[in-house]
C-alpha positions as CSV (number, residue, x, y, z in Angstrom):
1,M,-1.7,-36.4,-23.0
2,E,2.2,-36.0,-22.9
3,E,1.0,-33.3,-20.7
4,E,-1.3,-34.5,-18.7
5,K,1.1,-37.2,-17.4
6,L,3.7,-34.6,-17.0
7,E,1.4,-33.0,-14.3
8,T,-0.3,-35.8,-13.0
9,S,2.3,-38.5,-13.0
10,P,3.2,-39.2,-8.9
11,L,6.6,-40.8,-9.9
12,L,8.8,-37.5,-9.7
13,K,12.8,-38.2,-9.7
14,K,15.4,-35.5,-9.4
15,K,18.3,-36.1,-11.8
16,Y,21.5,-34.0,-11.5
17,H,24.4,-34.3,-13.9
18,Q,27.9,-34.8,-13.0
19,N,29.7,-32.2,-15.1
20,C,26.8,-29.7,-15.0
21,P,27.7,-26.6,-12.7
22,G,24.4,-25.5,-12.2
23,C,22.8,-29.1,-11.1
24,K,25.8,-29.1,-8.7
25,V,24.7,-25.6,-7.1
26,D,20.9,-27.1,-7.0
27,Q,22.0,-30.3,-5.4
28,A,23.9,-28.1,-2.8
29,K,20.7,-26.3,-1.9
30,E,18.5,-29.7,-1.9
31,Q,21.3,-31.0,0.7
32,K,21.2,-27.4,2.4
33,K,25.2,-27.1,1.7
34,D,24.7,-24.1,-0.9
35,V,25.8,-21.3,1.7
36,S,29.6,-21.3,2.4
37,F,31.5,-18.5,3.8
38,V,33.5,-18.3,1.1
39,N,30.4,-18.3,-1.5
40,L,28.9,-15.9,0.5
41,S,31.8,-13.6,0.8
42,F,31.6,-13.1,-3.0
43,I,28.3,-12.8,-3.5
44,W,28.4,-9.9,-0.7
45,L,31.4,-8.3,-2.8
46,A,28.9,-8.3,-5.7
47,V,26.0,-6.9,-4.3
48,L,27.9,-4.3,-2.4
49,S,29.6,-3.1,-5.7
50,G,26.5,-2.6,-7.3
51,T,24.8,-1.0,-4.0
52,L,27.5,1.7,-3.3
53,P,27.5,3.9,-6.5
54,V,23.9,4.3,-6.1
55,A,23.6,5.2,-2.3
56,S,26.5,6.9,-2.1
57,L,25.2,9.9,-4.5
58,F,22.4,11.5,-2.9
59,P,24.1,13.0,-0.1
60,F,26.2,15.0,-2.6
61,V,24.3,14.9,-5.7
62,Y,22.6,18.4,-5.2
63,F,25.9,20.4,-4.5
64,M,27.5,18.4,-7.7
65,V,24.7,20.2,-9.8
66,K,25.4,23.1,-8.0
67,D,28.9,23.6,-8.9
68,F,27.9,22.8,-12.6
69,N,26.3,26.1,-12.5
70,I,23.9,24.7,-14.7
71,A,20.5,25.5,-12.7
72,E,19.2,29.4,-13.6
73,T,18.0,29.5,-10.1
74,E,18.4,27.5,-6.6
75,E,14.9,26.2,-7.2
76,D,16.0,24.3,-10.2
77,I,18.9,22.4,-8.8
78,S,16.5,19.6,-8.0
79,T,15.4,19.1,-11.5
80,Y,18.8,18.7,-12.9
81,A,19.7,16.5,-9.7
82,G,16.7,14.3,-10.5
83,Y,18.1,13.7,-13.9
84,V,21.6,12.7,-12.8
85,G,19.6,10.1,-10.5
86,S,17.4,8.8,-13.6
87,S,20.2,8.5,-16.0
88,M,21.9,5.6,-14.5
89,M,18.4,3.5,-14.3
90,F,17.6,4.7,-17.8
91,G,20.6,2.7,-19.2
92,R,19.7,-0.2,-17.0
93,A,16.1,0.0,-18.8
94,L,17.7,-0.6,-22.1
95,T,20.0,-3.3,-21.4
96,S,18.6,-5.4,-18.8
97,I,16.8,-7.9,-20.9
98,L,20.2,-8.1,-23.1
99,W,22.1,-9.4,-19.9
100,G,19.5,-11.4,-18.7
101,M,19.5,-13.6,-21.9
102,I,23.5,-13.4,-22.2
103,S,23.6,-14.7,-18.5
104,D,21.1,-17.4,-19.2
105,R,23.3,-18.6,-22.1
106,Y,26.9,-17.7,-21.0
107,G,26.5,-17.7,-17.2
108,R,25.8,-15.2,-14.6
109,K,29.3,-15.3,-13.3
110,P,31.0,-13.6,-16.2
111,V,28.3,-11.0,-16.5
112,I,28.7,-10.2,-12.8
113,I,32.3,-9.7,-13.1
114,I,31.7,-7.1,-16.1
115,G,29.4,-5.3,-14.2
116,I,31.5,-4.9,-11.5
117,I,34.2,-3.8,-13.9
118,T,32.0,-1.5,-15.1
119,V,31.7,0.4,-11.7
120,V,35.4,0.8,-11.7
121,I,35.8,2.5,-14.8
122,F,32.8,4.5,-15.2
123,N,32.1,5.5,-11.4
124,T,35.9,6.8,-11.3
125,L,34.8,8.8,-14.8
126,F,32.0,10.3,-12.7
127,G,33.7,11.3,-9.7
128,L,36.2,13.5,-12.3
129,S,32.9,14.7,-14.0
130,T,33.7,18.4,-15.0
131,S,30.3,19.1,-16.4
132,F,26.7,18.4,-16.1
133,W,26.3,16.4,-19.4
134,M,29.8,14.4,-18.2
135,A,28.3,13.0,-15.0
136,I,25.1,12.1,-16.9
137,S,26.8,10.2,-19.5
138,M,29.0,8.9,-16.8
139,R,25.8,7.3,-15.1
140,F,24.1,6.3,-18.2
141,L,27.1,4.2,-19.2
142,L,27.3,2.9,-15.7
143,G,24.0,1.5,-15.5
144,S,23.9,0.1,-19.3
145,L,26.5,-1.8,-18.5
146,N,25.9,-2.7,-15.3
147,G,25.0,-6.5,-16.0
148,L,22.8,-8.3,-13.3
149,L,24.2,-6.2,-10.2
150,G,20.9,-4.6,-10.2
151,P,18.8,-7.6,-9.5
152,I,21.3,-9.3,-7.2
153,K,20.3,-9.0,-3.8
154,V,21.3,-10.7,-0.7
155,V,19.4,-9.0,2.0
156,A,22.0,-8.4,4.8
157,A,24.7,-7.3,2.2
158,W,22.1,-4.6,0.7
159,G,21.5,-3.2,4.3
160,V,25.1,-2.9,4.9
161,G,25.5,-1.1,1.3
162,L,22.8,1.2,2.4
163,V,25.1,2.3,5.5
164,I,28.1,2.3,4.2
165,G,26.9,4.1,0.7
166,P,25.6,7.3,2.3
167,A,28.3,7.7,4.9
168,L,31.1,7.6,2.0
169,G,29.4,10.4,0.1
170,G,28.3,12.4,3.1
171,Y,31.7,12.1,4.7
172,L,34.2,12.1,1.9
173,A,32.7,14.3,-0.7
174,Q,34.2,18.0,-0.8
175,P,37.1,16.6,1.1
176,V,39.0,20.2,1.0
177,L,36.1,22.0,2.7
178,K,35.7,19.4,5.4
179,Y,39.4,18.4,5.9
180,P,41.6,21.3,5.2
181,H,44.2,20.3,6.7
182,V,44.3,17.0,4.9
183,F,43.4,18.0,1.5
184,P,44.9,21.5,0.6
185,A,43.2,24.1,-1.3
186,D,43.8,24.6,-5.3
187,S,44.9,20.8,-4.9
188,F,43.4,17.8,-7.3
189,W,40.9,17.3,-4.6
190,D,39.6,21.0,-4.6
191,R,39.1,20.2,-8.8
192,F,37.7,17.1,-8.3
193,P,35.5,17.6,-4.8
194,Y,33.3,14.4,-5.5
195,F,36.2,12.0,-6.6
196,L,37.3,10.7,-3.5
197,P,34.1,9.0,-2.4
198,C,33.7,7.5,-6.3
199,F,37.3,6.3,-6.3
200,I,37.2,4.5,-2.8
201,I,34.0,2.5,-4.3
202,S,35.8,2.0,-7.5
203,A,38.9,0.6,-5.6
204,F,36.5,-1.6,-3.5
205,A,34.6,-2.8,-6.9
206,F,38.1,-3.7,-8.6
207,A,39.4,-5.9,-5.4
208,S,35.5,-7.8,-5.5
209,A,35.7,-8.2,-9.6
210,I,39.2,-10.2,-8.7
211,A,37.7,-12.2,-5.8
212,C,34.5,-13.4,-8.0
213,I,36.5,-15.3,-10.6
214,W,36.2,-17.8,-7.6
215,L,31.9,-17.3,-7.8
216,P,30.4,-20.8,-8.4
217,E,28.7,-20.6,-11.8
218,T,24.8,-21.7,-11.9
219,L,24.4,-22.1,-15.6
220,H,23.1,-25.9,-16.7
221,N,24.4,-27.0,-19.9
222,H,22.4,-30.0,-20.3
223,N,19.1,-30.8,-21.9
224,D,15.9,-31.9,-20.3
225,S,14.8,-35.4,-20.7
226,I,12.1,-38.3,-20.0
227,E,13.4,-41.5,-19.4
228,S,11.8,-44.9,-19.0
229,T,12.6,-47.3,-15.6
230,N,11.3,-50.9,-15.6
231,N,8.6,-49.9,-18.5
232,V,7.2,-46.9,-16.1
233,E,7.4,-43.5,-17.0
234,V,9.3,-41.4,-14.7
235,L,9.2,-37.7,-14.8
236,E,13.1,-36.4,-14.0
237,I,13.0,-33.0,-12.6
238,E,15.5,-31.2,-14.1
239,S,16.7,-28.1,-12.4
240,C,16.2,-26.5,-15.4
241,G,12.5,-27.1,-15.7
242,T,10.7,-29.7,-17.6
243,G,8.4,-30.1,-20.5
244,K,5.3,-27.6,-20.5
245,E,7.2,-25.5,-17.9
246,K,9.9,-24.7,-20.4
247,D,8.0,-24.1,-23.4
248,K,5.8,-22.1,-21.8
249,S,6.6,-18.1,-22.3
250,I,7.3,-16.4,-18.9
251,F,5.1,-13.4,-19.9
252,Q,1.8,-16.0,-19.4
253,N,2.9,-17.0,-15.9
254,W,0.7,-13.8,-14.3
255,P,1.8,-14.4,-11.1
256,F,5.4,-13.3,-11.8
257,M,3.8,-10.9,-14.1
258,S,1.4,-9.2,-11.5
259,S,4.0,-9.2,-8.9
260,I,6.8,-7.2,-11.6
261,I,3.9,-4.6,-12.2
262,V,3.2,-4.0,-8.6
263,Y,7.0,-4.0,-8.0
264,C,7.6,-1.7,-10.5
265,V,4.8,0.5,-9.0
266,F,6.7,0.5,-5.5
267,S,9.9,1.1,-7.2
268,L,8.7,4.3,-8.8
269,H,7.5,5.5,-5.2
270,D,10.7,4.3,-3.4
271,V,13.9,6.0,-5.6
272,A,11.2,9.1,-5.9
273,Y,11.3,9.1,-2.1
274,Q,14.8,8.5,-2.1
275,E,15.4,11.4,-4.2
276,V,13.0,13.9,-2.8
277,F,14.1,13.3,1.0
278,S,18.0,14.2,-0.1
279,L,17.2,17.0,-2.1
280,W,14.7,18.4,0.5
281,A,17.0,17.9,3.4
282,L,19.6,19.5,1.4
283,S,17.4,22.5,0.3
284,P,17.4,26.0,2.5
285,T,14.8,26.7,5.0
286,R,13.5,29.6,2.9
287,L,12.4,26.8,0.6
288,G,11.0,24.5,3.0
289,G,13.9,22.3,3.3
290,L,16.1,21.2,6.5
291,N,19.3,23.1,5.5
292,F,21.3,20.1,6.4
293,T,25.0,19.3,5.0
294,S,26.1,16.1,3.0
295,D,27.4,15.3,6.5
296,D,23.7,15.4,8.1
297,V,22.1,13.5,4.9
298,G,24.8,10.8,5.1
299,N,24.3,10.4,8.5
300,V,20.5,10.0,8.6
301,L,21.0,7.6,5.8
302,A,23.6,5.7,7.2
303,I,21.6,5.1,10.7
304,S,18.5,3.9,8.5
305,G,20.8,1.6,6.3
306,L,21.7,0.0,9.8
307,A,18.6,0.1,11.0
308,I,17.2,-1.9,8.2
309,T,20.5,-4.7,8.5
310,I,19.2,-5.3,12.0
311,Y,15.7,-5.8,11.2
312,Q,16.2,-8.0,8.1
313,L,18.9,-9.8,10.3
314,S,16.5,-10.4,13.3
315,L,12.8,-9.6,12.7
316,Y,11.6,-9.6,9.1
317,R,11.8,-13.6,8.7
318,L,9.4,-13.5,12.0
319,V,7.2,-11.0,10.8
320,Q,7.0,-12.2,6.8
321,K,6.2,-16.1,8.4
322,A,3.2,-14.7,10.6
323,C,1.8,-12.5,8.0
324,G,2.9,-13.9,4.6
325,P,4.3,-11.4,2.0
326,V,1.4,-10.6,0.5
327,T,-0.6,-9.4,3.7
328,L,2.8,-7.7,4.9
329,V,3.0,-5.5,1.8
330,Q,-0.8,-4.5,2.2
331,I,0.0,-3.9,6.1
332,T,3.0,-1.6,5.6
333,G,2.0,0.3,2.4
334,V,-1.1,1.2,4.1
335,L,1.0,2.3,7.3
336,S,3.3,4.1,5.3
337,I,0.9,6.7,3.9
338,P,0.3,9.0,7.3
339,L,3.7,8.5,8.2
340,L,4.7,10.1,4.9
341,Q,2.6,12.8,5.0
342,C,3.6,14.2,8.3
343,Y,7.5,14.9,6.8
344,P,6.7,18.6,5.7
345,F,5.9,19.3,9.6
346,V,9.2,18.1,10.2
347,T,10.4,21.7,9.1
348,R,9.1,23.3,12.2
349,L,11.6,22.0,14.4
350,S,15.0,22.5,14.9
351,G,18.1,21.3,17.3
352,F,18.3,17.9,18.7
353,T,14.3,17.5,18.4
354,L,14.8,17.8,14.5
355,Q,17.4,15.5,14.4
356,L,15.8,13.0,16.7
357,V,12.4,13.2,14.6
358,I,14.0,13.1,11.1
359,N,16.1,9.9,12.1
360,V,13.2,8.3,13.4
361,V,10.8,8.6,10.6
362,S,13.7,7.9,8.3
363,I,14.5,4.7,9.7
364,L,10.6,3.2,9.7
365,K,10.1,4.7,6.1
366,N,12.9,3.2,5.1
367,V,12.3,0.0,6.9
368,M,8.8,-0.4,5.3
369,I,10.1,0.4,1.9
370,E,12.9,-2.8,2.0
371,T,9.9,-4.9,3.5
372,I,7.9,-4.3,0.7
373,A,10.6,-4.7,-1.8
374,T,11.8,-7.7,-0.2
375,S,8.4,-9.5,0.0
376,L,7.6,-8.7,-3.6
377,F,11.2,-10.1,-4.7
378,L,10.2,-13.3,-2.6
379,L,6.7,-13.5,-4.7
380,Q,9.0,-13.0,-8.1
381,N,11.4,-15.7,-7.0
382,K,8.9,-18.0,-6.1
383,A,6.8,-17.4,-9.5
384,V,9.5,-18.7,-11.7
385,E,11.7,-22.1,-12.4
386,Q,15.6,-22.1,-11.9
387,H,16.0,-22.2,-15.7
388,Q,14.4,-18.9,-16.2
389,R,15.7,-16.8,-13.3
390,G,18.0,-14.8,-15.1
391,T,15.6,-13.7,-17.7
392,A,13.1,-13.1,-15.3
393,N,15.6,-10.8,-13.2
394,S,16.1,-8.8,-16.1
395,I,12.6,-8.4,-17.0
396,A,12.0,-7.4,-13.7
397,M,15.0,-5.3,-13.9
398,T,14.1,-3.6,-16.9
399,G,10.6,-2.7,-15.6
400,M,11.9,-1.5,-12.3
401,S,14.4,0.6,-13.9
402,A,12.0,2.0,-16.5
403,F,10.0,3.4,-13.5
404,K,13.0,4.4,-11.7
405,T,13.9,6.5,-14.7
406,I,10.9,8.4,-14.2
407,G,10.9,8.9,-10.4
408,P,14.0,10.8,-9.8
409,A,13.4,12.9,-13.1
410,S,9.5,13.8,-11.9
411,A,10.4,14.1,-8.2
412,G,13.1,16.5,-8.7
413,A,10.9,18.6,-11.2
414,L,7.9,18.4,-8.7
415,L,10.3,19.3,-5.9
416,S,11.6,22.2,-7.8
417,W,7.9,23.3,-8.5
418,S,6.9,23.1,-5.2
419,Q,10.1,25.4,-4.0
420,K,8.7,28.1,-6.2
421,H,5.4,28.2,-4.8
422,V,6.2,28.1,-1.1
423,N,3.5,30.4,-0.2
424,G,0.8,28.5,-2.5
425,S,-2.7,28.3,-0.8
426,F,-3.2,24.9,-1.5
427,L,-0.9,22.6,-0.2
428,P,2.3,24.7,-0.1
429,G,5.6,23.8,-0.8
430,T,6.3,20.4,-0.3
431,H,3.3,19.2,0.9
432,I,2.1,18.5,-2.4
433,V,5.4,16.6,-3.1
434,F,4.9,14.1,-0.6
435,L,1.3,13.8,-1.4
436,A,2.2,12.7,-4.9
437,L,4.5,10.5,-3.4
438,N,1.4,9.0,-1.4
439,V,-0.9,8.6,-4.3
440,V,1.7,6.3,-5.7
441,E,2.3,4.1,-2.6
442,G,-1.9,4.0,-2.4
443,L,-1.9,2.5,-6.1
444,G,0.7,-0.2,-5.2
445,V,-1.3,-1.1,-2.3
446,L,-4.5,-1.3,-4.6
447,L,-2.9,-3.5,-6.9
448,M,-1.5,-5.8,-4.1
449,F,-5.3,-7.1,-3.8
450,K,-7.2,-10.0,-6.2
451,P,-8.3,-9.9,-8.8
452,F,-4.9,-8.4,-10.1
453,L,-2.2,-10.0,-7.9
454,R,-2.0,-13.8,-8.1
455,V,0.4,-15.5,-6.0
456,K,1.9,-18.9,-7.9
457,N,0.2,-21.2,-5.3
458,E,-3.2,-19.8,-6.3
459,A,-3.2,-20.0,-9.7
460,P,-5.0,-22.9,-11.7
461,P,-2.6,-26.1,-12.4
462,S,-2.8,-25.1,-16.0
463,E,-1.1,-21.8,-15.4
464,H,1.6,-23.0,-13.1
465,F,5.1,-22.7,-14.0
């Protein structure tokens, strides 16, 4: 009976506690005062600190693995590069739920600061790696101690990270080779050719950690309650959640869980694509690649990141409002499949035409990836209440990280296999790689339809959070 009153009572009254930092944040949101320039700046710094170590890796990981001399043949480099890409996500997959639970109990602010400090330490050590196994270990520790930096997503800041990260990795890796007049041979920079971009990112993260000391906390430090006013029961909607909502397990929330599963499938595709694109572009033409330099790859990824930022700030909200997040993902996923299957034919081009086409298709593909990820992120956030946001983010990060662990390793291995079969009779070379990516993309699209996917406002009242 009490649950029915909670669900049907027409008298809904929001209550905020004076000394509760979480209530202050929620009250500011209700009054539309939650976005100040200072607070937004702190969030941007945190997002960039989590994005840059990931985005900066792709332009130089091929050459880094090659310098470690662990690959027996040139075709095997992609396999080992995939392991480097997977190690960070493997660490996140093992610890994300723990960090989410810690953030729900002690607050997101200290967890975010710990995550940024982790970037400072282990990203620096990654740049000083002298062996493949040291690089793997540093990336693993970076991921496992990275706190909640993974789930934090401010669209514009994320896009800026996708611009700056590849540019740093592309232009600053191997500085002795690229800028011999500034960085002399047989110097520190020659011994550690991939340290400079890592050092710049770590220095930025250190400044961000100091700035985030003033980041407002969102943790609630009070209990929910039902009070009587003038002998009439009033349900006080706390920003932490109430009654039935708080007792119900998040794993019983199918709108949330279904969106997480779809998000994981698309995440597998996205990270595998990012790994394949960089390794494929850096591979020699005799292996079906584009024979790009790290500068070339950094340019392409930076231009795509800039396009994503402009798109998110100007067009995404209008498109999402017109179509809705579910329909938008369905349309974008379908359009992405023929675009991706055209990639192997780009190797037949050269010169300016190659540069133009590869930038256009990369922009289109990355905009589609960001459209799908952002739409699914919105569905996840709408499916849970504020008091479960940390746990929900950690579950999403665990699932996503697990799939992103599989993505680079499997993509690198498949690319290596395809480069050993460039003259095969059926889907030779990279054709099989991009077909495999499209199979995963197609699965994600299928899961976006009923009866599998359920949006929160479509669920029966008894299943609402």
